[in-house]
C-alpha positions in Angstrom: 170.2 125.6 85.4 173.7 125.0 83.9 175.2 125.0 87.4 172.6 122.5 88.6 173.3 120.2 85.7 177.0 120.4 86.3 176.5 119.4 89.9 174.3 116.5 88.8 177.0 115.3 86.5 179.5 115.3 89.3 177.3 113.2 91.7 175.2 111.1 89.3 176.2 108.3 87.0 175.3 109.1 83.3 172.6 106.4 83.0 171.0 107.4 86.3 171.1 111.0 85.4 169.3 110.2 82.1 166.6 108.4 84.1 166.3 111.2 86.5 166.0 113.8 83.7 163.4 111.6 81.9 161.4 111.3 85.1 161.5 115.1 85.6 160.2 115.6 82.1 157.4 113.1 82.7 156.4 114.7 85.9 156.4 118.1 84.3 154.2 116.8 81.5 151.7 115.4 84.0 151.6 118.7 85.8 151.1 120.6 82.5 148.2 118.5 81.7 146.5 119.5 84.9 147.4 123.2 84.5 146.9 124.0 80.8 147.1 127.7 80.0 147.6 128.7 83.7 144.4 126.9 84.8 143.5 125.2 88.1 140.8 123.1 89.5 137.7 124.7 90.9 134.4 123.4 92.2 131.5 123.9 89.8 128.8 121.9 91.6 128.5 120.3 95.1 126.0 119.1 97.5 126.0 118.3 101.3 125.5 114.7 102.2 123.6 113.2 105.1 123.3 109.7 106.5 120.5 107.5 105.2 119.8 104.1 106.8 119.4 101.3 104.2 115.8 100.6 103.3 114.0 99.0 100.4 112.9 102.4 99.1 116.4 103.7 98.6 118.7 100.6 98.2 120.7 100.1 95.0 121.5 96.4 94.0 123.7 95.7 91.0 122.3 98.8 89.3 123.6 102.0 87.7 122.7 105.5 89.0 122.5 108.3 86.4 122.5 111.5 88.4 121.9 114.9 86.9 123.9 118.0 88.1 123.5 121.6 86.9 127.0 123.1 86.9 127.9 126.7 87.4 131.3 127.7 85.9 132.4 125.8 82.8 135.7 124.1 81.9 137.4 121.7 79.5 138.4 119.1 82.0 136.2 117.4 84.6 136.6 115.2 87.7 134.1 114.1 90.4 134.1 113.3 94.1 132.3 110.2 95.3 131.7 110.0 99.1 131.3 107.2 101.6 131.4 109.7 104.4 128.6 108.1 106.5 129.3 104.5 105.5 130.4 102.0 108.0 131.5 99.5 105.4 133.4 99.9 102.1 131.5 101.1 99.0 132.4 99.4 95.7 132.0 101.5 92.6 132.2 99.2 89.6 132.4 101.8 86.9 131.7 105.5 86.4 131.0 107.8 83.5 130.4 111.5 82.8 128.6 113.0 79.8 126.6 116.0 78.7 122.9 115.6 79.4 120.4 115.8 76.6 116.9 115.6 78.1 115.5 113.5 81.0 117.8 110.4 81.3 119.3 110.7 77.9 122.9 111.9 77.2 124.3 113.6 74.2 125.7 110.8 72.0 129.5 110.8 71.8 129.9 113.4 74.5 130.7 111.0 77.3 133.9 109.8 78.9 134.5 106.8 81.2 135.9 107.9 84.6 138.8 106.1 86.4 140.1 106.3 89.9 143.9 106.2 90.3 143.9 104.7 86.8 141.4 101.9 87.5 137.9 101.6 86.2 136.6 100.6 89.6 137.3 101.5 93.2 136.5 100.4 96.7 136.0 103.5 98.9 136.7 102.8 102.6 134.2 103.7 105.3 134.2 107.4 106.0 136.4 108.2 102.9 136.0 110.0 99.6 137.3 109.2 96.1 138.4 111.7 93.6 138.2 110.6 90.0 141.0 111.0 87.4 140.4 114.0 85.2 138.9 113.6 81.7 138.6 116.1 78.8 135.0 117.2 78.4 133.6 120.4 77.1 131.4 121.3 80.1 129.7 124.5 79.3 128.8 126.9 82.0 125.2 126.5 83.4 124.8 123.2 81.6 123.6 119.8 82.8 126.0 116.8 83.2 124.9 113.2 83.7 127.1 111.3 86.1 126.8 107.5 86.0 127.9 105.3 89.0 127.6 101.5 88.7 127.2 99.8 92.1 127.7 96.1 91.7 126.8 95.2 95.3 123.6 95.5 97.3 123.6 98.6 99.5 120.9 96.9 101.6 123.0 93.9 102.3 124.6 95.5 105.3 123.6 98.1 108.0 126.0 100.6 106.5 124.3 104.0 106.0 124.1 105.5 102.6 125.7 108.8 101.9 123.2 110.9 100.1 121.6 114.4 99.7 117.8 114.2 100.2 115.4 116.7 98.7 117.6 117.3 95.6 114.7 118.8 93.6 116.3 117.0 90.7 115.0 113.8 89.1 117.8 111.1 89.0 117.6 107.7 87.5 118.2 104.1 88.6 118.7 101.4 85.9 117.6 97.9 85.6 120.1 95.4 86.9 123.5 95.8 85.4 126.3 98.2 84.3 124.7 100.8 82.0 127.4 103.5 82.5 127.6 105.6 79.3 124.6 104.1 77.6 122.8 106.8 75.7 119.3 105.3 76.0 119.4 104.6 79.8 117.0 101.7 80.9 115.2 103.5 83.7 113.8 101.2 86.4 112.9 103.9 88.9 113.7 107.5 89.7 115.0 109.2 92.9 114.8 112.8 94.1 118.1 112.5 95.9 121.8 112.4 95.0 123.6 109.3 96.2 127.3 109.2 97.0 128.1 112.0 94.4 129.1 115.1 96.3 131.1 117.4 93.9 132.1 118.1 90.3 135.2 120.1 89.5 136.5 121.6 86.3 139.6 123.4 85.2 139.3 127.1 84.9 141.5 130.2 84.8 143.6 130.8 87.9 141.6 133.8 89.0 138.3 131.8 89.1 137.3 130.8 92.6 134.2 129.2 94.2 131.5 130.6 96.4 130.2 128.1 99.0 126.6 128.6 100.2 126.2 127.1 103.6 122.6 127.0 104.8 119.4 125.2 105.5 116.3 124.5 103.4 116.1 128.1 102.1 119.6 127.6 100.5 118.7 124.0 99.5 115.8 125.5 97.5 112.8 123.9 99.3 109.5 124.6 97.6 111.2 125.9 94.4 110.0 124.2 91.2 111.7 120.8 90.8 114.0 120.1 87.8 114.3 123.9 87.0 117.3 124.9 89.1 115.5 127.9 90.8 117.3 127.8 94.1 118.9 131.2 95.0 122.5 129.8 94.5 121.4 128.7 91.0 120.0 132.2 90.3 123.3 133.7 91.6 125.4 131.5 89.3 123.3 132.7 86.3 123.9 136.3 87.3 127.6 135.8 87.7 128.0 134.0 84.4 125.9 136.7 82.6 128.4 139.4 83.5 130.5 140.7 80.7 134.2 141.1 81.3 134.1 140.2 85.0 135.3 137.3 87.1 133.6 133.9 86.7 132.9 132.0 89.9 131.7 128.5 90.7 128.7 128.5 93.0 128.4 125.5 95.3 125.1 124.8 97.2 125.8 123.2 100.6 122.3 123.7 102.0 120.6 120.9 104.0 116.8 121.2 104.7 116.3 121.4 108.4 119.9 122.1 109.2 120.8 123.9 112.4 123.9 125.8 113.6 124.1 124.2 117.0 122.3 120.9 117.0 122.3 117.7 114.8 119.1 116.7 113.2 118.6 117.1 109.5 122.3 116.4 108.9 125.2 117.3 111.2 125.0 120.8 112.7 126.7 123.5 110.6 129.7 123.7 112.9 130.5 120.0 112.7 130.0 119.8 108.9 131.9 123.0 108.2 135.3 121.3 107.4 133.8 118.7 105.1 131.2 120.8 103.3 132.9 124.2 103.2 136.6 124.3 104.0 137.6 121.4 101.7 135.8 122.7 98.6 138.4 123.1 95.8 139.5 126.7 95.2 136.8 128.1 97.5 137.3 131.8 98.1 134.0 133.0 99.6 131.3 131.6 102.0 127.8 132.8 102.3 126.1 131.7 105.6 122.3 131.6 105.9 121.7 129.5 109.0 119.8 129.6 112.3 116.1 129.8 111.5 115.7 126.1 112.5 117.6 126.7 115.7 115.1 129.4 116.5 111.9 127.8 115.2 112.3 124.3 116.6 111.6 125.5 120.1 108.0 125.8 119.2 107.9 122.0 118.7 110.6 121.0 121.1 110.8 123.4 124.1 113.7 121.4 125.6 115.8 122.3 122.5 115.4 126.0 122.9 118.6 128.0 122.5 119.3 131.7 123.0 120.3 134.3 120.5 123.6 134.5 122.1 124.1 130.8 121.7 123.4 131.1 117.9 125.7 134.2 117.6 128.5 132.2 119.3 128.0 129.5 116.7 128.2 132.0 113.9 131.4 133.4 115.3 132.9 130.0 115.2 132.1 129.6 111.5 133.6 133.0 110.9 136.8 132.2 112.7 137.3 128.9 110.9 136.7 130.5 107.5 139.2 133.2 108.2 141.7 130.7 109.4 141.6 129.2 105.9 141.8 132.6 104.2 138.2 132.6 103.0 136.0 135.7 102.9 132.8 135.0 104.8 129.5 136.8 104.2 126.6 136.8 106.6 123.0 136.6 105.3 120.1 137.8 107.4 117.3 135.4 108.3 114.1 135.8 106.3 110.6 136.4 107.8 108.5 133.5 109.2 105.2 135.0 110.5 102.3 132.8 109.4 104.4 129.7 109.8 104.6 127.4 112.8 108.0 128.8 113.5 106.6 132.2 114.5 106.0 133.3 118.1 106.9 136.5 119.9 109.8 134.9 121.6 111.2 133.3 118.4 110.7 136.5 116.5 112.8 138.4 119.1 115.6 135.9 118.6 115.4 136.3 114.8 115.7 140.0 115.2 118.6 139.7 117.6 120.6 137.4 115.2 119.9 139.7 112.3 121.1 142.7 114.3 124.3 140.8 114.9 124.8 139.9 111.3 124.0 143.5 110.1 125.9 145.6 112.7 128.6 143.6 114.5 131.2 143.8 111.8 132.1 140.1 112.5 131.3 139.1 108.9 133.3 140.5 106.1 130.1 141.6 104.3 126.3 141.3 104.7 123.6 140.2 102.4 120.2 141.4 103.7 117.8 138.7 102.6 115.4 139.8 105.2 115.1 143.3 103.9 114.6 142.2 100.3 112.0 139.5 100.9 109.8 141.1 103.6 106.5 142.9 103.2 107.2 146.6 103.9 103.7 146.8 105.4 104.2 143.7 107.6 107.9 143.2 107.9 107.7 140.0 109.9 106.0 138.4 106.9 107.2 137.6 103.3 106.0 139.9 100.6 103.1 137.8 99.1 104.8 137.5 95.7 107.8 136.0 97.4 106.0 133.5 99.6 105.8 129.9 98.4 102.6 129.5 100.5 104.0 128.0 103.7 105.2 131.5 105.0 108.6 130.0 105.7 110.2 129.3 102.3 110.4 131.7 99.3 108.7 131.1 96.0 110.8 130.9 92.8 110.3 134.7 92.5 111.5 135.1 96.1 114.6 133.0 95.5 115.3 135.1 92.4 114.9 138.3 94.5 117.4 137.0 97.0 120.0 136.3 94.3 119.3 139.7 92.8 120.0 141.4 96.1 123.6 140.1 96.2 126.2 142.7 95.2 128.4 140.9 92.6 131.3 143.3 93.5 131.7 141.1 96.6 133.4 138.5 94.4 135.7 140.6 92.3 139.4 140.4 92.4 141.3 143.1 94.2 141.8 146.0 91.9 138.7 145.3 89.7 
């Protein structure tokens, strides 16, 4: 250090050197604020967006969205991602706010913080882009609800630009009367939505050894037919198990499921291969990926024979996901496809494909580890069907108990640090 300062004195005028030194101190201080006590940023909640054409049923016009998210790992600092990924025109966010949720649309008085973007209270997000908010100090407890307010001063229906949202959120979110109501405790509800709009991630600061698990999947990961507003999806149940551990590693759990999603073909959102970069590989501090995808690739052929794919096609798609995760240094875990007999997806030909894909996941060694959701949810007496207690009633999606059984089947040692 003394040698460096001596060299600086020889080549830098005194006043300039003072400015340089002061700048170095300021930069170090900013860095320290982002890394208190050897902490780093980690994802605690996320969702996978899809493209939604404007329509009177979903448009926001000079209104405030209050959106509820159930986080996994806790932290003392919070920031959010707002996405205009599918927009073809700029998205104007007039104001934003984060607070601890009380009940329904209410927030805990005094808990909230206004959010800024690059130091500004508002931001214009270009078409196809995302915006990351500046961090704020907020005591965000693990497994708690946060209320994220976004004020949109424009009319999303005034252009043909698609909305970026996650449908089928199984969470009641709130739209205000006209105006900016960010941070208002008693939020003036004009309507509710069962989708998340533009909000795609929440991050917190956590210890350096805390990572995030990304769940990439379809409706069974998205939690379809679980009880709304109760966070009974299997990734939620997994987060509760992880946080309940004593003396073990905390992990964020990020649900990137899209109902109807497929590995090979667009439809309900972009196919899993095309959305892998945005929805998986860019998640902050992600360390593990759990893949539960392909039942829609298989079952759709019963409705659209021209869209039939082979088991080998699906396996090739899985291998692509594995290779891309490994290229980023992520551990990727394959989950077997759950039973479908009794649903419209079932036929001898589709069942043969499901069995072939499951055999690949179980025995190929391509995945770093395997979670056998098929084994844990099937009826031992009729293994192509759900155990009745785990069937939501449509013979395709689990019940709350089925989702819990899936989470309980996951060996938490998969997520330990080396040496634990």
